[in-house]
C-alpha positions as CSV (number, residue, x, y, z in Angstrom):
1,M,16.1,-32.7,17.1
2,T,12.2,-31.5,17.0
3,L,12.8,-27.9,17.3
4,D,10.8,-26.0,20.2
5,K,7.7,-24.5,18.3
6,D,8.6,-20.8,19.9
7,L,12.3,-21.4,18.2
8,L,10.3,-22.7,15.2
9,S,8.2,-19.4,14.7
10,I,10.9,-17.0,15.6
11,Y,13.6,-18.6,13.0
12,E,10.2,-18.4,10.3
13,A,9.5,-14.9,11.1
14,R,13.1,-13.8,10.6
15,T,13.9,-16.0,7.5
16,I,10.3,-14.2,5.7
17,A,11.5,-10.7,6.9
18,R,15.0,-11.2,5.1
19,D,13.0,-12.7,2.0
20,S,10.6,-9.9,1.9
21,E,13.4,-7.1,2.1
22,K,15.8,-8.8,-0.4
23,A,12.8,-9.0,-3.1
24,Q,11.3,-5.6,-2.4
25,K,15.0,-4.2,-3.2
26,R,14.0,-5.5,-6.7
27,L,10.4,-5.0,-6.3
28,A,11.8,-0.6,-5.9
29,S,13.0,-0.8,-9.3
30,F,9.9,-1.5,-11.0
31,D,8.0,1.2,-12.7
32,E,4.4,1.6,-12.6
33,A,3.4,-0.6,-15.3
34,E,4.6,-3.3,-14.2
35,I,3.6,-2.1,-11.0
36,D,-0.2,-2.6,-12.1
37,I,0.4,-6.0,-13.6
38,I,1.4,-7.5,-10.1
39,I,-1.9,-6.2,-8.8
40,K,-4.1,-6.8,-11.2
41,A,-3.2,-10.3,-10.8
42,M,-3.4,-10.4,-7.4
43,V,-7.0,-8.6,-7.7
44,N,-8.0,-11.1,-9.8
45,A,-7.0,-13.9,-7.3
46,A,-8.7,-12.8,-4.6
47,V,-11.9,-12.8,-6.3
48,Q,-12.1,-16.3,-8.1
49,N,-10.8,-17.4,-4.1
50,A,-13.6,-14.9,-2.5
51,E,-15.7,-17.7,-1.4
52,K,-13.3,-20.6,-0.3
53,L,-11.3,-17.8,1.6
54,A,-14.6,-16.5,3.3
55,E,-15.7,-20.4,3.9
56,M,-12.2,-21.0,5.7
57,A,-12.5,-17.8,7.6
58,V,-16.0,-18.8,9.3
59,E,-14.7,-22.5,10.0
60,D,-11.3,-21.3,11.8
61,T,-12.8,-18.3,13.8
62,G,-16.7,-19.0,13.9
63,F,-17.4,-15.5,13.6
64,G,-19.7,-13.7,10.5
65,R,-21.6,-14.9,7.9
66,V,-20.0,-17.0,4.8
67,E,-21.9,-14.4,2.3
68,D,-21.1,-11.1,4.2
69,K,-17.0,-12.3,4.3
70,I,-17.1,-13.4,0.9
71,L,-18.1,-9.4,-0.2
72,K,-15.1,-8.5,2.1
73,N,-12.8,-10.3,0.3
74,L,-14.4,-8.6,-2.9
75,V,-14.3,-5.0,-1.7
76,A,-11.0,-5.4,-0.4
77,S,-9.8,-6.9,-3.7
78,K,-11.7,-5.3,-6.3
79,D,-13.4,-2.2,-5.3
80,L,-9.6,-1.4,-4.1
81,Y,-8.5,-1.5,-7.3
82,D,-11.0,0.7,-8.5
83,F,-10.1,3.7,-5.8
84,I,-6.6,2.7,-6.4
85,G,-6.0,1.6,-9.6
86,D,-4.8,5.3,-11.2
87,M,-3.6,6.1,-7.6
88,K,0.3,7.7,-8.5
89,T,2.4,5.7,-6.3
90,V,5.6,5.3,-8.6
91,G,8.3,8.0,-9.8
92,I,7.1,11.2,-10.1
93,I,3.4,11.8,-8.8
94,N,3.5,15.8,-8.5
95,R,4.7,18.3,-9.8
96,D,3.9,21.9,-8.6
97,E,5.1,24.1,-11.7
98,E,4.2,27.9,-9.2
99,N,6.1,26.5,-6.3
100,G,9.0,24.9,-8.3
101,I,8.7,21.4,-6.6
102,I,8.1,17.9,-7.9
103,E,7.4,15.4,-5.3
104,I,8.6,11.7,-6.5
105,A,6.8,8.9,-4.3
106,E,10.0,6.2,-2.6
107,P,8.9,2.8,-1.0
108,M,8.8,2.3,2.8
109,G,10.8,-1.4,2.6
110,V,9.3,-4.2,4.0
111,I,5.6,-3.7,6.4
112,L,4.3,-5.8,8.7
113,G,0.8,-6.5,8.5
114,I,-0.8,-7.6,12.0
115,I,-4.0,-9.5,10.8
116,P,-6.8,-9.4,12.9
117,S,-9.4,-12.3,13.5
118,T,-12.7,-10.6,12.6
119,N,-11.4,-10.1,9.2
120,P,-9.0,-12.1,8.7
121,T,-8.5,-13.0,5.1
122,S,-10.0,-9.7,3.7
123,T,-7.0,-7.7,5.9
124,A,-4.7,-9.8,4.2
125,I,-5.8,-9.6,0.5
126,F,-6.1,-5.8,1.7
127,K,-2.9,-4.9,3.2
128,S,-0.8,-7.1,0.4
129,I,-2.3,-5.5,-2.8
130,I,-2.2,-1.5,-0.9
131,S,1.8,-3.1,0.1
132,L,2.5,-3.6,-3.3
133,K,1.1,-0.9,-4.9
134,S,3.0,1.3,-3.5
135,R,6.6,-1.0,-4.2
136,N,7.1,-2.6,-1.0
137,G,7.3,-5.9,0.8
138,I,4.9,-7.3,3.1
139,V,5.1,-9.7,6.0
140,M,2.3,-11.1,8.0
141,T,1.2,-12.5,11.6
142,P,-2.4,-13.7,11.6
143,H,-4.4,-14.0,15.1
144,P,-3.6,-17.3,16.5
145,A,-7.4,-18.3,15.9
146,A,-7.5,-17.7,11.9
147,A,-3.5,-18.8,11.1
148,R,-4.6,-21.5,8.8
149,C,-7.3,-18.7,6.4
150,T,-4.7,-16.0,7.0
151,Y,-1.8,-18.0,5.3
152,E,-3.8,-19.7,2.7
153,A,-5.1,-15.9,1.8
154,A,-1.5,-14.7,1.7
155,M,-0.2,-17.6,-0.1
156,I,-3.0,-16.7,-2.8
157,M,-1.5,-13.0,-2.8
158,A,2.0,-14.2,-3.4
159,E,1.3,-16.9,-5.8
160,A,-0.4,-14.1,-8.1
161,A,1.5,-11.4,-7.6
162,E,4.9,-14.3,-8.6
163,S,3.4,-15.2,-11.6
164,A,2.6,-11.7,-12.9
165,G,6.9,-10.8,-12.6
166,A,7.5,-9.7,-8.7
167,P,10.3,-11.3,-6.8
168,K,9.7,-14.6,-5.2
169,G,9.5,-14.1,-1.1
170,I,7.8,-10.5,-1.2
171,I,4.9,-11.9,0.4
172,G,5.5,-13.6,3.5
173,C,3.0,-14.5,6.1
174,M,4.1,-16.8,9.6
175,R,2.5,-20.0,9.2
176,N,3.5,-21.4,13.2
177,V,2.1,-18.1,14.9
178,S,3.6,-17.1,18.5
179,M,3.6,-14.1,20.1
180,Q,7.7,-14.4,20.4
181,A,7.5,-14.3,16.5
182,T,5.2,-11.2,16.0
183,N,7.8,-9.5,18.7
184,E,10.5,-10.6,16.4
185,L,8.9,-9.3,13.3
186,M,7.9,-5.8,14.6
187,K,11.7,-5.3,15.9
188,C,13.4,-7.0,13.2
189,P,15.6,-4.5,11.3
190,Q,14.4,-5.9,7.9
191,V,10.9,-4.1,8.5
192,S,10.4,-0.5,8.2
193,M,6.7,-0.4,9.0
194,I,4.3,-1.7,11.0
195,L,0.9,-1.5,9.7
196,A,-1.3,-2.8,12.5
197,T,-4.6,-4.2,12.7
198,G,-6.6,-5.8,15.8
199,G,-6.9,-5.7,19.3
200,P,-5.6,-2.8,21.3
201,G,-3.2,-4.6,23.3
202,M,-1.6,-5.6,20.1
203,V,-2.0,-2.3,18.7
204,K,-0.3,-0.7,21.9
205,A,2.9,-3.4,21.1
206,A,3.1,-2.4,17.8
207,Y,3.5,1.3,18.7
208,S,6.2,0.3,21.8
209,A,8.5,-1.4,18.9
210,G,10.4,1.3,18.1
211,K,9.3,1.6,14.5
212,P,7.0,3.6,12.5
213,A,3.5,2.4,12.9
214,L,0.4,2.8,11.8
215,G,-2.6,1.1,14.2
216,V,-6.1,1.8,14.6
217,G,-8.2,1.9,18.1
218,P,-11.6,0.3,19.0
219,G,-14.6,1.4,17.5
220,N,-18.3,1.9,19.8
221,S,-20.4,4.1,17.1
222,P,-22.8,5.6,18.5
223,V,-25.7,6.2,16.3
224,F,-28.2,9.0,16.5
225,I,-31.6,9.1,15.0
226,E,-32.8,12.6,14.8
227,R,-36.2,13.7,15.0
228,S,-35.9,14.6,10.8
229,A,-34.9,11.3,10.2
230,D,-36.9,8.8,7.6
231,V,-36.9,6.6,10.5
232,K,-37.8,3.5,8.4
233,K,-34.9,4.0,6.0
234,A,-33.0,4.6,9.2
235,V,-33.9,1.5,10.7
236,N,-33.5,-0.6,7.8
237,D,-29.8,1.0,7.4
238,I,-28.9,0.4,11.0
239,I,-30.3,-3.5,10.4
240,I,-27.9,-4.0,7.6
241,G,-24.9,-2.0,9.2
242,K,-25.6,-4.0,12.0
243,T,-25.8,-7.8,10.9
244,F,-23.3,-7.5,8.2
245,D,-21.2,-10.4,8.9
246,N,-22.6,-10.0,12.0
247,S,-21.0,-7.0,13.6
248,T,-17.5,-7.7,13.3
249,I,-16.6,-4.5,10.9
250,C,-15.3,-2.1,14.1
251,A,-17.2,0.6,12.5
252,S,-20.5,-1.2,13.4
253,E,-23.4,0.2,15.2
254,Q,-23.0,-0.2,18.6
255,S,-25.9,2.0,20.4
256,L,-28.7,3.6,19.1
257,V,-29.1,6.9,20.8
258,V,-33.4,8.0,19.9
259,E,-35.1,11.0,20.4
260,N,-38.0,11.1,22.6
261,C,-40.9,12.3,20.2
262,I,-39.9,9.2,17.9
263,K,-39.4,6.2,20.1
264,T,-42.2,5.1,19.8
265,E,-42.1,4.9,16.0
266,V,-38.6,3.7,16.2
267,V,-39.3,1.0,18.4
268,A,-42.3,0.0,16.2
269,E,-40.0,-0.3,13.1
270,L,-37.3,-2.1,14.6
271,K,-39.2,-4.7,15.9
272,K,-41.1,-5.1,12.4
273,A,-37.6,-5.2,11.4
274,G,-36.1,-8.2,13.2
275,A,-35.0,-6.6,16.4
276,Y,-35.8,-7.8,19.9
277,F,-35.8,-5.9,22.8
278,M,-35.2,-7.7,25.8
279,T,-36.4,-7.4,29.4
280,T,-34.0,-5.7,32.0
281,E,-33.1,-9.0,33.1
282,E,-32.5,-10.4,29.9
283,T,-30.7,-7.2,29.7
284,E,-28.3,-7.5,32.0
285,I,-27.7,-11.4,31.3
286,V,-27.0,-11.0,27.7
287,G,-24.5,-8.0,28.7
288,N,-22.7,-9.7,31.4
289,C,-22.1,-12.8,28.8
290,V,-21.0,-10.1,25.7
291,V,-18.9,-7.9,27.9
292,K,-16.3,-8.7,30.4
293,P,-16.8,-7.1,33.7
294,N,-13.4,-4.9,32.8
295,G,-14.9,-3.8,29.3
296,D,-13.2,-6.0,27.2
297,M,-15.8,-8.2,24.8
298,N,-15.8,-11.5,25.5
299,A,-14.4,-13.6,22.2
300,A,-16.9,-16.4,22.8
301,Y,-19.8,-14.3,21.6
302,V,-18.2,-11.8,19.0
303,G,-19.6,-12.3,15.2
304,K,-22.7,-14.5,16.2
305,S,-25.8,-14.5,15.3
306,A,-28.9,-12.6,17.7
307,E,-30.1,-16.7,17.7
308,D,-26.9,-17.8,18.3
309,I,-26.1,-15.4,21.5
310,A,-29.3,-16.1,23.0
311,K,-28.8,-20.4,22.8
312,K,-25.8,-18.9,24.9
313,A,-27.2,-17.0,27.2
314,G,-30.2,-19.0,27.7
315,I,-32.5,-16.8,26.7
316,N,-35.9,-17.2,24.4
317,I,-36.6,-14.9,21.8
318,P,-39.0,-15.2,18.5
319,A,-37.5,-17.2,15.5
320,G,-35.5,-14.7,12.9
321,T,-34.5,-12.5,15.5
322,K,-31.7,-10.3,13.7
323,V,-30.8,-8.3,16.4
324,L,-30.6,-7.9,20.7
325,I,-31.6,-4.6,21.6
326,G,-31.2,-3.6,26.1
327,E,-32.0,-0.3,27.4
328,Q,-29.3,1.4,29.5
329,L,-29.4,4.2,31.6
330,G,-26.0,4.7,31.6
331,V,-22.3,5.0,30.3
332,G,-19.3,3.1,31.4
333,K,-19.1,0.6,34.2
334,G,-22.5,-1.2,35.3
335,F,-23.8,-0.7,31.7
336,P,-21.9,-3.7,29.7
337,L,-23.7,-2.7,26.4
338,S,-22.4,0.9,26.5
339,Y,-18.9,-0.8,25.2
340,E,-18.1,-2.3,21.9
341,K,-19.6,-5.8,21.0
342,L,-18.8,-7.5,17.8
343,T,-21.6,-9.6,17.9
344,C,-25.6,-8.7,17.3
345,V,-26.2,-6.5,20.0
346,L,-26.8,-3.0,20.6
347,G,-27.5,-1.1,23.3
348,F,-30.7,1.3,23.4
349,Y,-30.8,4.9,25.0
350,T,-33.9,7.7,24.7
351,V,-32.4,11.6,24.8
352,D,-34.8,14.8,25.4
353,D,-33.1,17.0,21.9
354,W,-30.1,16.5,20.1
355,K,-27.9,18.4,22.8
356,E,-28.4,16.1,25.1
357,A,-27.9,13.1,22.1
358,C,-24.5,15.1,21.5
359,N,-23.5,14.8,25.2
360,L,-24.7,11.5,25.0
361,C,-22.5,10.4,21.9
362,I,-19.4,11.5,23.2
363,E,-19.4,9.9,26.7
364,L,-20.0,6.8,24.6
365,L,-17.2,7.3,22.7
366,N,-14.7,8.5,25.4
367,N,-16.1,4.8,26.7
368,G,-14.2,3.1,24.2
369,G,-14.4,4.6,20.4
370,V,-12.5,8.3,20.6
371,G,-11.8,9.3,17.2
372,H,-12.9,6.4,15.1
373,T,-16.8,6.3,13.9
374,M,-20.0,7.9,14.6
375,C,-23.4,7.4,12.6
376,I,-26.6,10.0,12.4
377,H,-30.0,9.6,10.4
378,S,-31.5,12.9,10.0
379,Q,-32.1,15.7,6.8
380,N,-31.7,18.7,9.3
381,E,-28.0,20.0,7.9
382,D,-27.4,22.1,10.7
383,I,-27.7,19.4,13.3
384,I,-25.8,17.0,11.0
385,M,-23.0,19.6,11.0
386,R,-23.4,20.2,15.0
387,F,-22.0,16.7,14.7
388,A,-19.0,17.6,13.0
389,E,-17.8,19.3,15.8
390,K,-17.4,15.7,18.0
391,P,-14.4,14.0,18.9
392,V,-14.6,11.1,16.0
393,F,-13.5,11.5,12.5
394,R,-15.9,9.5,10.3
395,I,-18.9,11.1,10.9
396,L,-21.4,9.1,8.7
397,V,-25.0,10.2,7.8
398,N,-28.0,8.4,6.4
399,V,-26.1,5.1,5.8
400,P,-25.0,1.9,7.4
401,S,-22.1,2.8,10.0
402,S,-20.2,-0.9,9.0
403,L,-20.5,-0.6,5.6
404,G,-20.1,3.5,5.1
405,G,-17.2,3.0,7.5
406,V,-15.0,1.0,5.4
407,G,-16.0,3.0,2.3
408,V,-18.3,0.7,0.3
409,L,-21.6,3.0,0.8
410,T,-19.7,5.8,0.9
411,G,-16.9,7.8,-0.8
412,L,-14.5,7.1,1.8
413,S,-11.5,5.2,1.0
414,P,-12.1,1.2,0.6
415,S,-10.1,0.4,3.4
416,F,-9.8,-2.5,6.8
417,T,-7.2,-0.3,9.0
418,L,-9.4,2.5,10.1
419,G,-7.5,5.2,11.9
420,C,-8.5,7.3,15.1
421,G,-6.2,10.2,14.5
422,T,-4.0,10.9,17.8
423,W,-7.9,11.6,20.0
424,G,-8.0,7.5,19.6
425,G,-3.6,6.5,19.7
426,S,-3.5,6.0,16.1
427,A,-1.1,7.8,14.0
428,T,-3.7,9.0,11.3
429,S,-7.0,9.2,11.2
430,D,-7.8,8.2,7.6
431,N,-9.0,5.0,5.8
432,V,-5.5,4.1,5.1
433,T,-4.5,3.9,1.5
434,P,-1.2,2.9,-0.6
435,L,-0.6,6.7,-0.2
436,H,0.2,6.1,3.6
437,L,3.1,3.5,2.6
438,I,5.5,5.7,0.6
439,N,8.1,8.5,1.6
440,I,7.6,11.6,-0.8
441,K,11.3,13.1,-2.1
442,R,10.6,16.5,-3.4
443,I,12.8,18.3,-5.7
444,A,12.6,22.1,-5.1
445,Y,14.1,24.9,-7.4
446,G,14.6,28.0,-6.4
447,I,11.9,30.5,-6.8
448,K,12.8,33.9,-4.9
449,D,16.0,36.3,-5.3
450,F,17.9,36.8,-2.7
451,K,18.7,40.4,-1.9
452,R,20.7,41.7,1.8
453,E,19.9,45.2,2.5
454,E,21.9,47.6,4.7
455,P,20.0,48.4,8.2
456,A,18.9,51.5,8.4
457,C,21.2,53.5,10.9
458,T,18.5,56.3,13.3
459,A,21.3,58.5,14.2
460,T,24.4,59.7,12.4
461,Q,27.6,60.7,13.9
462,E,26.9,64.2,12.7
463,S,23.2,64.4,13.7
464,I,24.3,63.6,17.3
465,S,27.3,66.3,16.9
466,D,24.1,68.4,16.0
467,K,22.0,67.9,19.1
468,I,24.9,68.6,21.1
469,G,25.7,71.8,19.6
470,S,22.4,73.1,19.8
471,V,22.8,73.4,23.8
472,S,24.5,76.6,24.8
473,S,26.8,77.2,27.2
474,T,24.2,78.9,29.9
475,D,21.9,76.1,29.5
476,I,24.9,73.9,30.5
477,A,25.2,76.2,33.6
478,N,22.1,76.4,34.8
479,I,22.0,72.7,34.6
480,V,25.1,72.1,36.5
481,E,23.8,74.8,39.5
482,D,20.5,73.0,39.6
483,V,22.4,69.7,40.3
484,L,25.1,71.3,43.0
485,R,21.7,73.1,44.5
486,S,20.0,69.4,45.1
487,L,23.2,67.7,46.9
488,K,23.4,70.8,49.3
489,D,19.7,70.1,50.2
490,I,20.5,66.2,50.5
491,S,23.3,66.9,52.8
492,K,21.2,69.0,55.2
């Protein structure tokens, strides 16, 4: 008898969730040293397989560049361990002697990791490591277009973890991917927390599943080049950031905002760096190719090089072009390059001053990237701090936006799950780390003595009697006469 594919995937989902729950109950008793041995083994396996997994990811999805996906896999493992290796996630993690508080880390249980097609192996590596670092199990559901490479990454992590002493089944991944199976995992009793990285529909479904969830919103990162910027460096950073893995990182540059007084210099530097400024007609053609009428990205153009996009769109560009740039006169419907474009295309805007740039950046963020990331290239600290007022939680300064946002070139936590806060519909505004996957138990000692004080009485019976006794009989008679006189006047 041949099982229906959807039924098979649902059965698989239930099986890996049960196995992970069973394994996690054992992992919860591991100490910090045992967990560290497991994490190191996973990191080493990821490093050894970084190239193979990168090649598989490009083969499966057609997105990005192998050399950049290798770096992503290394960031998700080696760089991540450098950041979290000494992070306390087991046992007592903090003592506050002054206030009598002891904090103890407890695992959440089984994490459901939803993995996107844009970063299918690096995100699987990343979520596996942070889950086990916090003594959780993890089951993963890949994007259908990246099921093979995500499954391979998950199995490499699982085998490394188990060889280092982790219980069998602690890491699971769907092989037969279906929406029904993903829904089953999101609602099954074994899953304690959903860690969702993917499109808005998937993230919304995660938050609607009736379980705790950490999801991320879309990025539509504006980049402002302010008049005090080192223009040459700013342009170099922008080209690096936008072309890294063909712009498949959600923190990548999406629209350039440039002051009029430096526009000529910026445009010249962009052209020297390999950018091609499209004509009005070419901008319309490419815009309608990469972005659908409703503002969604066209998957056929995601993660493509400038030359691939030009060829598919039917326009001619110079050999060696790295980025396509189209000027835009507005934001929203009718201006497709004002939306998120995870590919090598940028919108371009000109403003008179930084105040106009502020307003425009807010418009762009509200057009699909609120809460996520923006970047400013400037040497003026006062203006940089004015941009800190914008509705976004990552304000990156003088750095490639994509690599700054995920913590490669900044001090932010290395992460492939970037929260957008409540402004962007996320439960966190942070770069997600193992600390987001623990419960904290607190032992609280008494530090104050309770003393009950009798309420002060404002007037004693004796003082009231004293006041009454101080009124003479003559005074009382006069008051009575006044009252009777008033009553007679009223009766007339």
